[in-house]
N, C-alpha and C positions, 0 to 999 in steps of 0.2 A: 230394333225391334224389341219391345217388351215381351219377357218370357211369359209364357202361358202359366196358367195356376198349376202348381205343382201336386197339390194334394187334394183329392177329391174325398168329400165328406157326407156326399149323398149318394143315394142308390143312382145306378145307370139310368139314364131316361129311357122310356119306351122307343122303339123303333117304328116308323111307319109301316103299313103293309107293303110286302113285296108284291111287285108287279109281275106274278106268275104267269098269268094268263096272256098279257100283251108280249111280253119276253118270249114266252114259248112259240107265238104265232110268228113274232119276227125272226127268234133264232131258226125256226124250223123252215121257213121259207128260204132265208139265207143259207141254210145247210144245204138245201135242195140245189140252188143255183150252184154252189161252190161244188159240191160233189159230182154235178152233172158235166162240169167242163174240166175235172181233175185231168182227164187223159188228153185233151186237147193239145196242150203244149207238149213238144219234146222235152226229155230231161235235159236240165242245165249242166254245164260242166262241172259245176260245185255239187250238184246232186249226185252226178255219177261218182265223184270222188268220195263222197261220205261211205259208199258201199264197201271198196277196198280198205278204206281207213279202219271201218267197224270190223273187219276180220282180223286185225292186228291186235296186239297186246293192249289192254284197256288202262295200262297205267299212265301212258302220256302219249301226246302227239305235238307235233312242231306248232300247229294252228288250231287245234279243236281240243275241246273237252270230250270225254269218252260217249256221252249219252246219246247224242244226236248220230254218230256214227254207228253206235251199237243198234239204234232203232232202225237205220238204213239197211243194215246187215240182216237183222232179222226180218224185215218186209222183204229183202231180196231172197232170203232163204226160202221163204212160204211161197212167193211168185216171183221168179227171177225176172228182173226186167221191167216189173210193171209200176208204171208211173202212177197209178191209181193208189196201189197199196202203198207204195212209197210217201206219197203225199197225205193219205188218209187222216194220220195223226196230228199234222198242222192244222187241218181243218177242225178238228174237234178242239184244239188248243184255242184257234181265233174264236170259236164259238164260247169257250170257256171265258176268254178275255172279255169279250162283250157282256157276258153276265157279269162279270166280275166288276166292270165299268158300272152297271146298274147296283150292284151290291155296295160298292163305295160310295155312290151317290146317296143310297140308303142309310149307310152308316154315318154319313155326314148329315143326316138330318132330312133328306130330300124324300118327298113323297113320289106317288107313281109318275107324275109327269117329269120330275127331275130324273127319275130312274130311266125312263124312255129316252131322254134327252141324251143322257149319258151314252146309252147304248147306241142310240143312232147316231151320235157324232163318232163314234169309233168304226160304226160300220160303214159310214160315208167316206171314209178315208182309203186312198189308193194303197196306204200301208196294209190295211185289212185283207184288201184284195190281193195284194203280193205275197204277203205272208202266208195266206192259205192256197197258194198256187203252187209253190214249191218247197221241199223240205229244206230247212234252213235253221240255224242257230237262234235266229232272231224271233222266229215264231214262238219257240220254248222260251226265250229269254223274256219276251213281254208278257207271256201268261204268269211265269214264275215270279218276275217283279212286280207285276200286278197283285198277284196273290200276297206276296210279302207285306207291300204296302196296305193291303186290306187288313192282314192281322194286326198290323201295328196301329193302324186307325182304330180298330176295334178294341185294342186294348187302352187306348187313349179313353175311350168311352166307358169301359167295364172294369178295367185294372185287374184282369184275369191273367195271372202270369204265365199259364200254360200256352197262352197265345205268343208269348215270347220265345218260348220254347220251339212252337211250332214254326215261327219265322224264322229261328236258327236253322232247322231242318229244311225249310224251303230254300233258303240262302245256301246251304250245303249241297242241295240237289241243282240248284242254278250254277253253282260253280262248276260241276260237271258239263256244263254247257258252253258258259262264257266266263273269263276272269273279271269281267265288268262289274258282277255282283260285290266283289270286295270293294270297290269304289263306290258302289251304292251303299253297302253298309257302313263305310266311314265317313261318306257325306251325310247321312242319316245320323250317325253318332255325333258328329260334329255340330250339326244343325240343331239337334236336340239340346247339347250343351249351350248353345247360343240362345235358342229360342224357346224350349221347353217343350214338353213337360219333363224337367230334370229328376223328377221322382224316378223315372225308369232307369236313370244311371245308377241309382241305390239298390234296384232289384237284383238279387242274387240269379234269377231267372234269364235276366239280359246277358249276364256274363256266362252263364251256361251255353246260351245260344251262340254266343260269339266263339267259345270253346269249340262246339260243335262245327261251326263254319271253318274254324282254324284247322281243325283235325282232319276235315275233308281235303284241304289243301296238300297234304303231305306228300301222297304218292306222285300227284303232277310236279310239284316242286322239286322232288328229288329227280324226277326224269329230267325236268328242264335244266337244272344245275347240273348233270351230267352231259347235256348237249348244247351247253352255252347260251341258255335262256333264248330260244328261237321266238317263243311268243311274245316277249318283249321286242324284239326286232320287227315284229309283224306290224307294229305301230306306223313305224316308218313307211314300209311297204304299202299298207292300206292308204296313207295320205298321198303317196306317189301315184297309185292308181288311181285314187279318186279325183286328182287335181289334172290328170291325162285324160279325163272324160270331157273336159270342156276347156274354154279359154282362160284357165286360171281358176284359182281355188275359191274366189269369191262367185264368181258365174257358176261354178259347179255347185257350190253350196245351195245357192237361190234355186237353180234348175231341179236339184235332187229334193229340196225341201217342198217345192210345189208337187213334185210326182209323189211324194210321200204323205203329205198332209191333205192336198185338194182342196175342196171348198170346207173342210172341216178346220183348216188351218187358222181361221179367224177365231173359232171357238177355243182352239189350243191354247191361243195368246191371251186370250180372255181367262182361261182356266189357270195360266201361270200366274197373272196378275192377281186374279182374286185368292189364289193360295198365298199370296205375300201380303195383300193387304185389305181382303174382306173383313169386317169385325166377325162376322158370322163363323168364319174359319180359323179364327185367331188359335185355337188350340192346336191347329194342325199346320202352323208356320213351318215346323222343321220339313214338310215336303216341298217348299219352295225351290230348294236348291235343284232338286230332280229334274225341274224344268228349266231352269236359268242355265246350269253348267252345261248340259248336253247341247243347247242351244248355241252357246258359245263356242263349245269344242267343234261344232261344225262349221261356224264361221271362221273361227282363229285358228283351229289347229288342222282342218281339213278332214275330220272324222266323217264317217258315213251317217246321213241322216236318220237311218233306221235305229240309230242307239236312242234317239229322241223317244221312239217308239215304246220304250220300256215306262214312260210316264203317262202315254196317253189315256189310259183308263182313269189314273188318278185326275188329270188335269180337265180332262172332258167332265168327270164328276163335279168337279170343283167349279166349273163354268156352268153346269146345270143348277149347283146351288145358288150361285150368285145371281144367276139371270131369273130362276124360276122360284127356288126355295120349295116350299110345299104348297105353292098356288101358282096356276098358270094364268097371267092376266091376258085379256082379250089381244091387246095390241102386241105382247110378246107372242103369243100363240099364232097370230099371223105371220109375223116375221120368221119363226122358227118353222112354220109349216112350209112355206116358201123356200127356206133355206135346205130344209131336208128333202124336200121333193127335187131340188137341184141336185143335192147331195145322191139321191137315190137313183136319180137319172143317170149320173156319172157311172155309179156303181154297176149299174143294170148295163150300161153300155159297155164297160170294160169286161163284165162277165160274159155277156152274150154275143159280143161283135168281135172280140179278140179270141184268138188271132187272127189277123187280116190274112187275106189271100197271099200265097207266094208269088201269084202272077203278076202282083202290082210292083213286083222289085223288077230293077233293070241293071243294077250295078252291085259289086261285091262290098261288103262292110270291111273296113281295114282298120280304122281306127277304134281306140277302146271306147270312145265315147258313142260313135256311130253303131257299134256292136252291141252296146247296152241298150240304147234306145231300141235299135231294129228287134233286139230280142224280146224286148217288152211288149211290142206291138204285132210282130210276126211269128215269134218263136224261135229260139235256136236251134234250127234244122241243119242236117249234114253229117251227124255222127255216123249213121249207116253206110254212107259213102266212105268216110274214112276206115271204118272196119274193113269194108269190100275191099277198097284199094289195097290195103295191107294183106289182106287174105290172098287177093290175085298176086302180090308181089312175092310172098312167099312160096306160093305154088309154082312160081316161074323159076325157083332156085332149084338146082340138082339136088335129089333127096339125100345124098351124103353131106352136102352144106346146110341143108334145111335142118336136119336133126343137131347140127352143131351151132344153129344160129339163135342169138337172144333178140329181143325186141328193146328200143331204147326211144323213147320220145323226149320232145323238146320240153313240152310242157305236161303238167299232171292231168290238165283235162283230158287230152289225148291218151294218156296211159290209162285213165280211169274208163274212157269210152270202150278202149280195146278190152280191158278187163272185165268189165260188166256185159257189154252188148255182144260179143263175139259170141256166136252159138257153135262154133267149131274150136277144137283144141288149139291153142296158140302156145308158142314158145314163153319161157318166162319174160316178164314184162318189168322194165326198169326205167326210171327217169330221176335225175337230178333236181327235179322241180318241187319246191315247198315240201309238203309231207312226204311224198314219194322219196324223196332224197334221203330221208331219215328211215326209211325202210331197208336200206343197205345198199352196197354197191354189188354190181355182178361179181361171181368168183373171178379170180384172176385167171383162171383156166378158159374163160369165154373170149375166144378169139374171132368169132363172126358175130357182126351185129346189123341188124337191119334197123337203121337210124330214121326215124320219122319227125320232121320238123319243117321249118321255113327257109327262105334263102339266106336269112341271117346265118345259117350253120355252114354256109359254102366255104367262107375263110377259116373256119374253126376246125372242120374235120380233118384237114391235112396234118394239123399239129397232134391230133390224138391217134390217127391210124396210118399204117403203110399204104394203104389203099382205100379209096373212098369212090365208089362207082355208082352215078346215078342209075337208079332203076326204075323208077315211076313217078308220077306227079298227079296232083289232084287240083284242079283250078275250076270249080263250078263258077260261072259268070255273075250269079247273084248270091255266092256263098258268104261264110264267114272266114275271115283270116284265121289260119290256123286250126280251122275246123274243117271246111270242104273247100277251102280256097288258099292258094299259096302253099300247100302241102308238097314236100319233096321226101322222096325216099332214097336213100342210099344203102348200099351194100358195102359193109365195111370191115376190114379183115386187118389183123396184125396191129393190136394196140401197142403203142410205143412205150407205154409205162403200165405197170400193174393197176388194174382198177382200185385196189386198196389205197393206191398213193394219188391217183388222179381224181377220185370221187369227191373228197372234201374241196378241191379247187372247183369242180363243176357245179356243187350243190349251190341253189338259189332260192330264196324264197319269193322272189318275182315270179310273176306267169309271163313267160315269153311266146308271142304268137308268131314269130318268125319273119316279120315284115321287115 
C-alpha cells in the first residue's frame, strides 16, 4: 500500500454538520430501553468478582486493571448489591461509543446520513446490547479505543499536536482497564510507518504521548513481575475457556462472532475492506490492521470475539463513508432501511423479551458452552440459593466451631457471590481461584474450613485435611453447575500442611465449576 501524503500544506477541510438532533433522538430512545432493563438480569459471576477486587490495593491484580473494579467498588458502596447502579456507567459508555461512531464518520467526511448509518450499525449489534447489560472491561475498552482512534483521525485532518497528547492520556487510562491497548498503540505505530502519514512519527507530541502511556504501565508491571506475570498466563486460560464452549476453536469462533456482530457483521466486513482499499479513506490506511488482526486472532488464536469490538465504531464509520459518503442514493437508502429495520427488530427483541422465563427450563446447565448460552437468554440465576445454603450450613455448626471456621470456595465466582450478596456477617472468605488466590492464603492458624465446591473436590480434600465431612448440597434441577447445581459443602478440619505452603499449589487461573 502506498503511504499517505506526509505533509499537509493546506488548511484543514471544513467538516459536515453534526447530526445532533437525529443522534439525540436515537441515543435517547436507546438509553431508555437499556436503563429500563438494567435490573432484569441477575449479576453475572464476573460482575460480582469486580466488587471485592475493587476493595483491594489498586496497584495490580492478576487479571484486571484497577479502573473497572474501582468503579464496581464505588457503586457497591453507594448501593450495595444494586445491579442497576453497578451497570449504569456501562450504559453511558455504550451511548458514548455510539456517538463516537458518528463523530468518526463525520471526521472522515461523512454527512448526516453517513453519521446515522455509523451510529445505527453500532446500535444494531448484539455487542452493544451485551456491553450495556453488565459491567465489564470490554465496555470501557471499546469506548476508550474508539475515542483514541477519533483523536488520531482528527489529527490527520488538522495536524494539531495536542490531539496526540490527548490520545496518549486516553491510552494510559485504557491501560488501567486492559493491557490490549499496548497492542493497539504498537499496531497503529507500525501501520503508520508502513502506510503513513509518517509525519506523525516526527512529532515530539507523539513521543510524549508514548511516554505517558509507558509511565502508566509501571505500577502494574512491577506488581506482575513480583507475582510471575499472571496477566500473560491469562491468554492461554482464555483460549481454553473459549474453545471449551463449543465443538472446537473454529466452531466457537463462528458462533461467538455471530452473537457479537449480528446483522451488522456484513457492514463490519465492508468497513474493514474499505479502510484497506477505498481511495477516499487512503489517509487512514493505518486503521486497517485494527480490523484484520483481531479477526485473525479470534479464528486462529481462539481469543474472545469482543476484542473485535474495539474497532466497531471505526469500521462502521468506514463502511458508512464507503457506501454513502456525503449523499444517500435511493437504492442504497432502500437497502439500508431494510437492513436497519431488521437490526432494530433484533435489538428490540433482545432488550424487551430477554431474559426468558425460567419455567421454560427443564434440565441443568453443566458444560461451559451451555452455561454461557443459557445465561444470555435466561440470566444466570441461583446465587441467592448458594448464599442461603452456606449460611444454613454455618448455622448448623456448634457455636464454638463456627467461630473458628473460615470459608473456602472452589472458584472465584462462588467467593464473590458470598462476599457481595450475603446480608449476614460471614467468616473470612478465601479461594485459590484466579484473582482471589492472589489476595493471599488463610492464616496458618485456620484449622476449621467450610469448603464449597463440586464433586471434583471429593478426591482432593483427603489430601489436604485430616477430616472432610459432607455437610450440605445444592442441586437445583434447572440450575447452573457451580452456582446452584452440583454444589457440595464439606466441614474440613486439621490441614495437613500450613496454608502458607499449600496455597501456591492450590492457586489456579482457571475457573473450576466442580463437574
